[in-house]
Structure formats: C-alpha cells, structure tokens
C-alpha positions, 0 to 999 in steps of 0.5 A, a space after each residue: 244465812 247472812 244478810 247484808 244491808 246495802 240499801 243505805 247510800 254512803 252519806 247515810 247516818 246508817 252507812 257504817 251499819 250497811 256492812 254489818 252482817 245479820 244472822 238469822 236464828 236457826 230456831 225461827 221457822 215459818 209454820 207449816 200451812 194449815 191443811 183444811 179437812 175435806 169435810 169442810 164446805 163454804 156456806 151456802 148462797 142462802 142461810 134462811 133454811 138455818 134460821 127455823 124457830 120452833 113456834 111449839 114452845 111459845 105457849 110454854 114460855 108465855 105461860 111460864 112468863 106470865 105466872 112468874 110475873 104474878 108471883 112477882 107481883 104477889 111478892 111485891 104486894 106482900 112486901 109493901 103491905 109488910 113495909 106499910 104495917 112496919 111504918 104504921 106500928 113505928 107512927 102508932 108507937 110514936 104517937 103513944 109515946 107522945 101521949 104518954 108525955 102530953 095526953 091528948 097530943 096529936 102529932 097530925 094536927 097543927 098546933 095552935 096557940 090558944 089565949 086565956 081570955 078574960 072579960 077585960 082582955 076579950 075586946 083587946 084580943 079581938 082588936 089585935 087581931 089575936 087568935 080566937 077561942 070557940 065560944 064557951 057555955 057560961 055557967 054560974 061559976 063563971 059569972 061569980 068568978 067574973 063578978 069577984 074579978 071586977 070587984 077586985 079591979 075597982 079597989 
C-alpha cells in the first residue's frame, strides 16, 4: 500500500518529499474491537443501597481501641518511669563522685564564696559591701586567739 504526500505546495520546503512513496509495514494492524460480556450492566441510578455499614462491629472495635490505648499509656508510663529512674541513678552517681572529691559539696546549691572574717577586717568587709557570714557563737578560744593577735599587731 502506497500513500503519496500531495498536501504540500510546490514552493514548500517539503515539495521534493511530496512524491516519495510511504509504505506501511504489514506487521502493523488495528486491534480487534473489545466485546463486552452479556452479564455486565451499567451502574444503577442510585448507588446508596450499595453503601451499607454494619453497625454490629462498632462496640467490638471501640472496645479494642480503648484497650489498645490503655496498653499504650501503660507502656509509655513504664518507659517514662524507667528513664526517670535511670536519670536519677546517673545524678546520684555523679553526686557521690563529687562528694568523694569534695565532701559536703552539693551541685544543686549555688556556690557562694565565703570570706574569712577577722576582727580587724570585719568592719572593712561590711563597708565594701562584701559577702556576710552568718554570726558564729564565740567561745573562750576565739577570744584568746583574737587577744593574742591584737597583742602581736601592737608590737
């Protein structure tokens, strides 16, 4: 079967190709038309009768969902408790290690530097706005040491 291209005008750039015969391959053919089986019918006017929900399953599904949520909550609580216990154990070990190095050290309390207050520098520390120590109970030995220090400073 030959087909000629005659649609081009003589002034067209494809005019020379207008007389070339095109041959269709014999292996190319149209597919056979599709035949529908006789039992296929189109959709009805309304499809709502096809959408029927079995409400008999509802309590069963709701019960399964509530037990599943309870189980998940129990697992989450157990996991949180485990993680909290692990963190507390780490903190306890860290505090014990720090107390071995510096007895009485508490990492949760702020570090406050304390100045050693002697009888002469107590007035200057208060005037400088320095840190104050809580008042101590004075005993006989403190009075003796202060009086000896005063005697030494006079000479």
